[in-house]
C-alpha atoms as one frame of an Amber mdcrd trajectory, in Angstrom:
protein
 -22.305-111.666 -76.814 -19.408-111.964 -78.875 -17.767-114.493 -76.553 -20.507
-116.948 -76.861 -19.755-120.474 -78.456 -20.155-120.347 -81.900 -23.172-122.527
 -81.998 -26.505-121.616 -83.944 -29.249-120.548 -81.556 -32.048-123.205 -81.447
 -35.604-122.071 -80.911 -37.526-124.942 -79.302 -41.394-124.601 -79.962 -43.820
-126.674 -77.763 -47.329-126.921 -79.534 -50.679-127.494 -77.879 -54.351-127.738
 -79.081 -57.620-128.681 -77.499 -59.882-131.676 -77.437 -63.493-131.394 -78.568
 -65.863-129.169 -76.300 -69.577-128.146 -76.163 -70.801-127.106 -79.383 -67.526
-128.319 -81.299 -67.928-131.921 -82.116 -64.426-132.009 -83.954 -61.794-129.462
 -82.716 -59.335-128.525 -85.691 -56.569-127.862 -83.240 -56.479-131.389 -82.013
 -55.857-132.491 -85.594 -53.400-129.911 -86.448 -51.385-130.591 -83.270 -51.529
-134.561 -83.711 -50.482-134.261 -87.391 -48.095-131.363 -87.032 -44.769-133.417
 -86.630 -45.548-135.863 -89.426 -46.630-132.936 -91.772 -43.224-131.113 -90.957
 -41.292-134.308 -91.612 -42.450-134.071 -95.156 -42.390-130.079 -95.435 -39.171
-129.631 -93.658 -38.568-127.243 -90.412 -37.312-123.772 -90.446 -33.743-123.442
 -89.966 -32.839-123.035 -86.306 -36.182-124.466 -85.033 -37.084-127.692 -83.412
 -40.465-128.947 -82.065 -40.104-130.057 -78.480 -43.541-131.336 -77.900 -46.903
-131.412 -79.230 -49.804-131.995 -76.803 -53.642-131.886 -76.688 -55.103-130.226
 -73.749 -58.591-130.756 -72.104 -60.804-128.022 -72.965 -61.130-126.962 -69.294
 -59.962-124.169 -67.071 -59.221-124.819 -63.395 -59.757-128.373 -63.532 -56.791
-128.804 -66.347 -54.258-126.625 -64.729 -52.114-129.475 -62.960 -51.175-131.185
 -66.503 -50.860-127.786 -68.082 -48.401-126.851 -65.468 -46.617-130.138 -65.651
 -46.268-129.481 -69.478 -44.915-126.053 -69.084 -42.325-127.324 -66.376 -41.225
-130.020 -68.434 -39.985-127.786 -71.128 -38.120-126.000 -68.764 -36.424-128.752
 -66.965 -35.208-130.334 -70.558 -33.706-126.898 -71.123 -32.040-126.812 -67.993
 -30.555-130.321 -68.432 -29.401-129.054 -71.805 -27.756-126.157 -70.089 -27.450
-124.228 -73.227 -28.085-120.445 -73.088 -28.440-120.206 -76.843 -31.755-122.442
 -76.682 -34.847-120.540 -76.468 -38.390-121.739 -75.799 -41.801-120.920 -77.201
 -45.118-122.181 -76.222 -47.349-121.998 -79.251 -51.197-122.717 -78.338 -53.703
-123.409 -81.075 -57.563-122.716 -80.045 -60.703-122.660 -82.462 -62.955-119.996
 -82.689 -65.990-121.553 -84.286 -67.416-118.293 -85.463 -64.216-117.227 -87.250
 -63.680-116.726 -90.735 -59.835-116.270 -90.637 -56.805-116.739 -88.351 -56.226
-114.486 -85.448 -52.561-113.962 -83.627 -53.473-113.309 -80.069 -51.321-110.183
 -78.518 -52.635-110.728 -74.913 -54.859-112.494 -72.296 -57.023-111.079 -69.377
 -57.208-112.074 -65.859 -60.796-112.930 -66.288 -62.668-116.268 -66.713 -66.353
-115.812 -67.815 -67.379-119.046 -69.483 -70.215-118.696 -71.858 -70.897-122.552
 -71.314 -69.486-125.054 -68.728 -66.078-126.234 -69.637 -65.308-130.168 -70.108
 -65.018-130.437 -66.392 -68.236-128.850 -65.744 -67.071-125.380 -64.245 -68.727
-122.055 -65.541 -67.075-119.191 -63.677 -68.376-115.788 -64.041 -65.993-112.646
 -63.768 -63.612-114.503 -61.597 -59.974-113.737 -61.529 -57.750-116.646 -63.432
 -55.035-115.917 -60.903 -56.443-114.106 -57.699 -53.090-113.140 -56.699 -52.537
-111.316 -59.937 -55.320-108.722 -58.606 -58.334-107.582 -60.632 -59.966-109.109
 -63.580 -58.819-106.244 -65.629 -55.202-107.165 -65.370 -53.877-108.001 -68.853
 -50.618-109.921 -69.842 -49.130-109.630 -73.297 -46.960-111.805 -75.328 -43.338
-110.622 -75.846 -43.292-112.008 -79.597 -43.859-109.561 -82.217 -47.610-110.214
 -83.269 -47.807-107.446 -85.835 -44.503-108.832 -87.563 -45.672-112.522 -87.487
 -49.201-111.286 -88.755 -47.471-109.463 -91.536 -45.344-112.424 -92.563 -48.361
-114.570 -92.769 -50.156-112.233 -94.642 -47.555-111.720 -97.185 -47.938-115.509
 -97.649 -51.465-115.198 -98.759 -53.191-116.180 -95.347 -56.283-114.268 -94.135
 -54.769-113.461 -90.732 -55.229-110.494 -88.213 -53.739-109.550 -84.998 -56.134
-109.759 -82.100 -56.612-108.033 -78.669 -59.338-110.344 -77.536 -58.715-114.269
 -76.883 -62.170-114.247 -75.253 -62.950-115.229 -71.531 -63.234-118.915 -72.104
 -60.677-121.889 -71.870 -58.360-120.241 -74.635 -57.880-117.036 -72.615 -57.541
-119.153 -69.374 -54.602-121.221 -70.842 -53.087-118.204 -72.630 -52.991-116.139
 -69.376 -51.358-118.993 -67.321 -48.668-119.695 -70.116 -47.881-115.757 -70.280
 -47.510-115.642 -66.624 -45.443-118.723 -66.659 -43.373-117.455 -69.650 -42.672
-114.219 -68.030 -41.321-115.975 -64.590 -39.340-118.426 -66.694 -37.871-116.490
 -69.340 -39.652-118.366 -72.150 -42.193-116.973 -74.829 -45.647-117.614 -75.377
 -48.201-116.993 -78.140 -51.796-117.966 -78.838 -53.454-118.534 -82.077 -57.226
-118.886 -83.078 -58.049-120.883 -86.065 -61.445-121.428 -87.574 -63.245-124.697
 -88.156 -62.257-126.909 -90.948 -65.775-126.123 -92.788 -64.666-122.487 -92.949
 -60.964-123.064 -93.809 -60.152-126.639 -94.825 -57.546-128.943 -93.048 -54.615
-128.799 -95.646 -54.917-124.838 -95.692 -54.514-124.920 -91.841 -51.677-127.348
 -91.949 -49.878-125.079 -94.405 -50.689-122.250 -92.013 -49.234-123.771 -88.868
 -45.891-124.714 -90.906 -45.984-120.990 -92.213 -46.490-119.714 -88.643 -43.338
-121.690 -87.281 -41.402-120.183 -90.347 -42.545-116.662 -88.910 -41.551-117.428
 -85.460 -38.008-118.627 -86.556 -37.630-115.460 -88.688 -38.895-112.901 -86.208
 -37.906-114.445 -82.597
């Protein structure tokens, strides 16, 4: 530790949201992710943190895996090209819970796809393992980030937020499971956050929340 070059550790955060899907004509996470870079230019980024990318994913499971993995892999490739051991990568995934009244920091994902409606590519799996080689649909993967600390930091800033153990069994859980698995294999970190609709918590508050969440990541990672 003491022999490392005296450069500040940099946390690179890659952010994703989702496009609209069945029953949700406007996905707030698409707006958040598309506007985040510009918003942070005005507000300022937390010290030691940079935004690596902002991407909007198809609201689909199996059919959207290729672009998801290309996205995950691209961050690893750019990290290797920088060849800095002090750089850390966090994947921050936003998803909407249309029935929610507050924000939720998701601690874990489950190896089960049971879609309540077809995804945007027409698939509606029921009790299928997301990654068959991982075994049973009861298999759980957990984030290595401190969900409790992050939740506490955001609560202290006045947001209505909770830590959650249930990311559902739809596309949000599907993407999170793959991201957590990839993170474990590649020495990165992953976190999924559910947000309500803009009609429940307005857009400006949600943008402020996203910025505060990045501050919490910078201080707890």
